[in-house]
N, C-alpha and C positions, 0 to 999 in steps of 0.2 A: 395200501397207507391206507391212514384213522388221518380225518381231519385235525385232527388237535396236533399231530405229527407234520402237517401242511402245514399248521397253520405259523407252528413252532420253527419252523424255515421260512419262512416266508416271513416269520418276524425278523430272525436269523440275519436274511439277505436284506433286510430294508436297514437294518440297527449300520449293518458292514457297512453300505451304501451310504449311508448318512456318515457318518465317523471319519472317509474315504474325500467324502465331500469338506467338510468342515478342515481335518489336517490339507486339502489341499489351498483350500482358502486362505491359511493361513501361511503353506508355506509358497504363496502368490502375492501377499500382504508383504512377504521383506523385503517387496521392493517396488518401491509404487512409481508413478508419474505425476511433474509439478509441472504446470505453464507461469507465467509470466504475464498481470494485469499491468502494460505499461501502457497507458494513449499518448504517444509523444506529440500529437495533435495538441497537448492539455496542457503537459507537464514543458515542454520544446526538446530538441533533438539532443541536448545536450543535459539536462535535469534524466533527459531517457534511458542513456546512458552511463551515466553513473547508478542511479538504482538500480537497474540491469548488473548491475557488478556490484552491487552491495544485494540485490536478493539473489545472484549466484553465489557469495561468500557464506552467506546467509543457511540457504540449503544442502552447500559442503557442511558446514556444523554442523545443520541438523542432522541428519544424515551419519555423520561419526558418535553425536552422543546417544541417537537412538540404535546404534549396530542396524540401523535401514537402507539398503540401500535402493536413495532417491533420484532418479532421472530428470533433469529441468530443460523443458523443450522448450521452444525459440515462441512462443505463441503470443504472441502480445493482443493490444486492447478486447476488443469486444468479442472480440472472436477467444478468446483465452475462456473467459465467462460461458461462450456455449459451448466449450469445448470438456468445459467440470462441470456443467448444469447436465451434459446428458449423458458421465457419466465415466465419458470415456479416458478422463485423469483423473488424480484421486485428487490431486492439492490444488489451490492456488495460490499464488504467492503476490503479495503487494493490492488487496481488497478490504473499501473502506463499506463499517456498515451505513454509514449518513446516517437520512430521518428514519431507513426502511428499508432493516435487513433481508438479503436474501435470502431469499423461505427454501435456495435448493442449496444452503452453504452451511456449515458449521464451519463457526468464527471462532479458532482457539487462542486461547487468553492465556498470554500479554498479548498486546499490539507490541510489534516487532520495532516501529517505526512512526515514531511522533515527526509531524510533519509543520511545523507553525510558518506564519505568511503573516509578515511585519513591516510598519512602515520604518521606514529609511531616510534618512536625511544626511545633508553633511557637515560634520565630526568638524565639531567649536565653533559652530552659527549663532548669532546672537535671534531667535528664532522662538517665533512663543510654538514654536511646537517640542513639548514634555513628554504632553500625555494625547492621545485622542480618545476621539472621538471631536474633540474643539480641530477639525478643519476650514470651516468658515473664510477663506479667501484665498488661500491657500490651493496653488496646480500641487496636481498630483500627478504623477507615470507609470503606467504598468502594462507589460509583453498580455499577450490575450490572454486575457482571466480565465481562471478555470474554477469549476463547479461550485470549491467550496471559501470560494469569495463570492458565491451570488449575494448573501444577504450585506455584506459591504458595499453593491454595485445598487442594491436596491436602495439602500443612504442615502451613499452617493447621490444618487438623480432624483432623493426626493429634497435634502437637503443642497440640489446645487453645488457642488463641491464641482470643479473644473476637473477632471482625471482623466489622459489623452491615454488611448492605448497605441504599443508598438507593437512592430512586430520580433523584436528581438534583444535579449539581455541587454549586450554590445547598446545599443539605443538606448534606450530606460537608462542605466550608467551616465551617459555620455552627453542627456537633456536636463539632467541633477550634479553632474560638472561642469556646465554650462551657463548652470542660475536661470535653462530655463522649466525646469520645473524642480518645485520647492520639495516633495518628498519621491520615495520609489520602491509603493507598494511590493515586494518578492518573497518564495520561498531565503529560510532561513538558509540552512544549508546548500541549497545553489546559488546563490547573493554569493555566502563569503566566499566560494571555492572558488566563483570566475574573481570576486576581488581581490581575493588572495594569485590568484593566475595573473593579475594584470599589477603587481602589486597598486593597489589601490586602499586596499584594506583600511589603513589607516583615515580612509576619508570618509569613512561614513560612518554611522552607528542610529540602531533602532533605539522604535519611541515603543515606550508599551501602552499596554497591554497588549495583543501580538492579535491581529488582525481575523483572526481564523485556523485552525487548531483542525489537523488532523491526521488518526492513527490508522499505519495500514496492518494487518494482520493476515496471517496465514488460515486459509481457509478449504476446513474438506469437503468435499463431494456429496450431496447424503444419498445418490447413487452409486456411489463407492462403494463393493465391497465388502471394501477400507474398513466402512467409515463404520467405529466400537467404538461399546466405551472404553477400552481398555487402549487401544491407539491412541483416542483423543485426549488419554489421558499423559501419556505416554510423551508424545507431541510437546501440549503443554505445560511438565514440567521440563521436556531441555530448551523450551523455546523463554521459559522463567527464565535460565541456567543464562541460558542465554545471552538475556539480558540485563544478568547484575552487573 
């Protein structure tokens, strides 16, 4: 056999193997594994359950829109980030880029959820608090603060605003209702759900502007074999339609 025939046969073998690998990769990427990033220690147990339900519905709708089989695993908090960074799973749901985006993640636009942290006061009260940050002399209350409220915490400390931290939303609401605090700092959707559940929705109103805003994203692991421009575009288009 001539060397030319040997090289030809070798080239055919390599080409066939490469095409088989690509085909297997494409077939494998028809099924993705996703994890939740929810830290119940920061958002509270009730809010974590609400967000977990919302994320589950999002992933189901995203799978239907893209014709992809996306399995959402129950990993929470920093364990979810560790798994997606390692490439063991493909997607993570509920991450925020913050000041420094995670270099190991591809954030898919647009954000699927925006969380607004607002100041709430008793409805109809003749209080000078119509907008903030004019909070001098007013007593605030909040549940254990999240990382999204770090700037507010610094400002409150510098200007000596009295802001008391309690362990539950129930306790925070009770203090405002009882007149032991002038305003409550809480995430809008979480507080509205809590107030409606306890028939208190008419007793509170929020103050402009929001104290902090957090956008949550679906992100694709850069170590996932499925992280291609085509798949990112497909997922982003579906997210855009679902957010309309």
